[in-house]
C-alpha positions in Angstrom: -30.3 -0.4 20.7 -30.7 -3.1 18.1 -33.7 -4.7 19.8 -35.8 -1.5 19.4 -35.3 -0.8 15.7 -38.6 -0.6 13.8 -38.4 -2.8 10.7 -40.7 -2.2 7.8 -40.9 -2.7 4.0 -40.2 0.9 3.3 -36.6 0.6 4.4 -35.9 -1.1 1.0 -37.2 1.9 -0.9 -35.3 4.8 0.6 -33.6 7.2 -1.8 -29.8 6.8 -2.0 -29.7 4.2 0.8 -29.8 0.5 0.8 -31.6 -1.6 3.5 -28.3 -2.3 5.1 -27.4 1.3 5.2 -30.7 2.2 6.7 -30.2 -0.4 9.4 -26.7 0.9 10.1 -28.1 4.5 10.4 -30.8 3.4 12.9 -28.4 1.2 14.8 -24.7 2.4 14.4 -22.1 -0.3 14.9 -19.8 2.2 16.5 -21.8 2.1 19.7 -21.0 -1.6 20.2 -17.3 -1.2 20.4 -15.8 -3.2 23.3 -19.0 -5.2 23.7 -19.7 -8.9 22.7 -21.7 -7.5 19.7 -18.8 -5.5 18.2 -18.1 -8.1 15.5 -21.7 -8.0 14.1 -23.0 -5.5 11.7 -26.5 -4.0 11.9 -28.2 -6.8 9.9 -26.5 -9.5 11.9 -27.6 -7.9 15.1 -31.2 -8.1 13.8 -30.8 -11.8 13.2 -29.6 -12.2 16.8 -32.6 -10.1 17.9 -35.1 -12.5 16.3 -32.9 -15.6 17.2 -32.6 -16.5 13.5 -29.6 -18.9 13.2 -28.4 -19.0 9.6 -25.6 -21.5 10.0 -24.2 -24.1 12.4 -25.5 -27.3 13.9 -28.7 -25.6 15.2 -29.4 -23.7 12.0 -33.0 -22.7 11.6 -35.3 -23.3 8.7 -36.4 -20.6 6.2 -39.8 -20.2 7.8 -38.1 -18.8 10.9 -37.8 -15.5 9.0 -41.5 -15.3 8.8 -42.3 -15.7 12.5 -43.3 -12.0 12.8 -44.0 -9.2 10.3 -40.8 -7.5 11.3 -38.5 -10.5 11.1 -39.9 -11.2 7.6 -38.4 -7.8 6.5 -34.9 -9.3 7.0 -35.4 -12.1 4.4 -34.7 -10.0 1.2 -31.4 -8.8 2.7 -30.5 -12.4 3.6 -31.2 -13.4 0.0 -29.2 -10.5 -1.4 -26.2 -11.2 0.8 -26.2 -14.9 -0.1 -26.4 -14.1 -3.8 -23.7 -11.5 -3.6 -21.4 -13.9 -1.7 -21.7 -16.3 -4.7 -20.8 -13.4 -7.0 -17.7 -12.6 -5.1 -16.5 -16.2 -5.4 -15.8 -15.7 -9.1 -13.2 -14.7 -11.6 -14.2 -11.0 -11.7 -12.1 -9.7 -8.8 -9.0 -11.1 -10.6 -9.8 -9.0 -13.7 -10.5 -5.5 -12.4 -8.0 -2.9 -11.4 -10.7 -0.5 -10.1 -14.4 -0.4 -9.6 -16.9 2.5 -9.1 -20.6 2.9 -8.5 -22.4 5.3 -10.9 -26.0 6.3 -11.1 -26.4 5.8 -14.8 -27.0 3.2 -17.6 -24.0 4.4 -19.6 -20.6 5.9 -18.9 -18.2 8.2 -20.8 -14.9 6.6 -21.1 -11.4 8.0 -21.5 -8.5 7.4 -23.8 -4.8 7.3 -22.9 -2.3 8.2 -25.7 1.4 7.4 -25.0 2.5 7.4 -28.7 4.7 10.5 -28.0 7.5 8.0 -27.3 9.1 6.0 -24.5 8.8 7.8 -21.2 11.5 5.8 -19.5 14.4 7.5 -21.4 16.4 10.4 -20.1 15.2 13.8 -21.1 18.0 16.1 -22.2 18.4 19.5 -20.7 16.0 21.9 -22.5 14.2 19.1 -24.3 10.5 18.6 -24.2 9.2 16.0 -21.8 7.5 13.0 -23.2 3.7 13.2 -23.0 0.9 11.0 -21.8 -2.4 12.5 -23.2 -5.6 11.6 -21.4 -8.7 12.5 -23.4 -12.4 11.9 -23.3 -13.4 8.6 -25.0 -16.5 7.0 -26.3 -19.5 6.1 -24.2 -20.1 2.5 -23.2 -23.2 0.9 -21.9 -23.7 -0.6 -18.5 -25.3 -3.9 -19.3 -28.0 -5.6 -17.3 -27.3 -9.1 -16.0 -30.0 -11.1 -14.3 -31.6 -14.4 -13.4 -35.1 -15.5 -12.4 -35.5 -17.6 -9.2 -38.7 -19.7 -9.1 -39.6 -21.5 -5.9 -42.8 -21.5 -3.9 -42.7 -20.7 -0.3 -44.1 -24.2 0.5 -41.0 -25.6 -1.3 -38.4 -23.7 0.6 -39.9 -23.0 4.0 -38.8 -26.3 5.6 -35.3 -26.0 4.1 -32.4 -25.3 6.5 -31.3 -21.7 6.0 -27.7 -22.7 5.3 -28.8 -25.2 2.6 -31.0 -22.6 1.0 -28.0 -20.1 1.1 -26.0 -22.6 -0.9 -28.6 -22.5 -3.6 -28.6 -18.7 -3.6 -24.8 -18.6 -3.8 -25.0 -20.8 -6.8 -27.3 -18.3 -8.4 -24.8 -15.6 -7.6 -22.0 -17.6 -9.1 -23.9 -18.1 -12.4 -24.6 -14.4 -12.5 -21.0 -13.5 -11.9 -19.9 -16.0 -14.6 -22.0 -14.1 -17.2 -20.5 -10.8 -16.0 -16.9 -12.2 -16.1 -17.5 -13.4 -19.6 -18.4 -9.9 -20.7 -15.3 -8.5 -18.9 -13.1 -11.0 -20.8 -14.7 -10.0 -24.1 -13.9 -6.4 -23.4 -10.3 -7.2 -22.6 -10.0 -9.5 -25.7 -11.4 -6.9 -28.1 -9.0 -4.2 -26.8 -5.8 -6.2 -26.5 -3.1 -6.9 -29.0 -3.0 -10.5 -30.1 -0.5 -13.0 -31.6 -0.6 -16.6 -32.8 0.8 -19.7 -31.2 3.8 -21.4 -32.8 1.8 -24.7 -33.3 -1.7 -26.1 -33.4 -1.6 -26.8 -29.6 -0.6 -24.6 -26.8 3.0 -25.1 -25.7 5.1 -23.6 -22.9 7.0 -21.5 -25.5 3.7 -19.8 -26.2 3.2 -19.0 -22.6 6.8 -17.6 -22.5 6.0 -15.5 -25.5 2.8 -14.2 -23.8 4.9 -13.3 -20.8 7.3 -11.4 -23.1 4.5 -9.3 -24.5 4.3 -7.4 -21.2 7.0 -4.7 -21.2 5.7 -1.8 -19.0 3.4 -4.0 -16.8 3.7 -7.3 -15.0 1.7 -10.4 -16.2 -0.3 -11.3 -13.2 -2.9 -13.8 -14.6 -3.3 -16.1 -17.5 -6.9 -17.0 -18.3 -7.6 -20.2 -20.3 -10.4 -22.5 -21.1 -10.7 -25.6 -18.9 -9.1 -27.7 -21.8 -6.2 -25.3 -22.2 -5.7 -25.0 -18.5 -5.5 -28.8 -18.2 -3.0 -28.8 -21.1 -0.9 -26.2 -19.3 -1.0 -28.2 -16.0 0.2 -31.3 -18.0 3.3 -29.5 -19.3 6.7 -30.7 -18.1 7.5 -27.2 -16.8 4.5 -27.5 -14.4 5.4 -30.8 -12.8 7.1 -29.3 -9.7 4.7 -26.5 -9.3 2.6 -26.4 -6.1 -0.2 -24.2 -4.9 0.7 -20.7 -3.8 0.1 -19.5 -0.3 -3.2 -18.1 -1.5 -4.3 -21.5 -2.8 -3.9 -20.5 -6.5 -2.0 -22.3 -9.2 1.0 -20.2 -10.4 3.0 -20.5 -13.5 6.8 -20.6 -13.3 7.0 -16.9 -14.0 4.6 -16.1 -11.1 1.3 -15.4 -12.9 -1.9 -17.1 -11.7 -3.5 -19.7 -13.9 -7.2 -19.1 -14.1 -9.8 -20.9 -16.1 -13.1 -19.8 -17.7 -15.1 -21.7 -20.3 -16.5 -18.5 -21.9 -13.3 -17.7 -23.8 -13.1 -21.0 -25.7 -10.2 -23.3 -26.7 -8.8 -21.0 -29.3 -7.8 -18.1 -27.0 -5.6 -17.6 -24.0 -5.7 -14.1 -22.3 -2.9 -12.6 -20.2 -3.5 -9.5 -18.1 -1.9 -7.2 -15.6 -4.7 -7.0 -13.0 -3.7 -3.6 -11.7 -3.9 -1.8 -15.1 -6.1 -3.8 -17.5 -9.8 -3.1 -16.7 -12.2 -0.9 -14.8 -15.7 -1.9 -13.7 -18.6 0.5 -13.3 -21.6 -0.7 -11.4 -24.9 1.0 -12.2 -26.8 -0.9 -9.5 -26.1 -3.3 -6.7 -27.9 -6.7 -6.6 -31.6 -5.8 -7.0 -34.4 -8.0 -5.8 -38.2 -7.6 -5.6 -38.1 -7.2 -1.9 -41.9 -6.8 -1.3 -42.6 -10.1 -3.0 -40.0 -11.9 -0.8 -41.4 -10.3 2.4 -44.9 -11.5 1.4 -43.7 -15.1 0.7 -44.4 -14.7 -3.1 -41.3 -16.6 -4.2 -42.9 -18.0 -7.4 -40.9 -15.7 -9.7 -38.2 -13.4 -8.3 -35.9 -11.4 -10.6 -32.3 -10.8 -9.5 -30.3 -8.3 -11.5 -27.3 -6.1 -11.5 -26.1 -3.5 -14.0 -22.4 -3.2 -14.8 -20.0 -2.1 -17.6 -16.3 -2.3 -18.3 -13.6 -0.1 -19.7 -10.2 -1.3 -20.9 -7.5 0.9 -19.3 -3.8 0.9 -20.2 -2.5 -0.2 -23.5 -0.1 -3.1 -23.0 -1.8 -4.3 -19.8 -3.4 -7.3 -21.7 -2.4 -9.6 -24.5 -4.2 -12.4 -26.4 -2.7 -15.6 -27.5 -4.6 -17.2 -30.4 -4.2 -21.0 -30.7 -4.0 -21.6 -34.4 -5.5 -25.0 -35.4 
């Protein structure tokens, strides 16, 4: 049962297993089916075991993690989850068609060649079928993204855990912002581009961007905050309302997203399901031993990730010509 699991630092350093996976192996969630604990994962059951309340009116303070040597072992996983929660609240999920974990610092990409001709036409009897050629491509690096968190234990120990989690989510959001900027750069460098009709973005330019997508659907338009504001001020957007998912949608259905990293001279359109793949070389990494020992003065948070553009025609770039 969850209240008899032995917690120790070494659970963070097991080969091919994360701390959460090690906990789940020691205390499988399947055995709690049909019980009041069935909605909790193995980590959350450990929080319950040590009566650590991480949210709500009676939320504990950070020092509650350090009541015992075993409960202190839970702190790095709490920090990791809070940071990762901030990373998930970002633009990145809107950009990637697929993601995979790899044990490497670089990946070998692939290339898709459809120049044999249109594959949507009828093939005459006896004629050769049109060809899509998939070949090995160039290698690309999995870049390392990270931030340093500096805060003494004395500074944070009296903070409510939920307030401290907000700070950690903000770190994750900053980290994800840098990663999304890299993803947009990869998309921009691989996509075909065209120029706006005038010196400022107009609805006709957005319609032209929509028309660039022939084989794939335009699902998202990514613009700088200034260009996003200009789009929202267009007459064609006056009667638009938030979609059921809370997102702003253009008249032709694509989501309007904003990101300051692409600047005011570029607007990017993508088909989310075909534009980009992400390869993660590591999950969010923390110096767990330092966190367990209350050495919060300088904690490095990092993740390694790389991107590969996928199908030609699944992204397009509108250049705003000044």
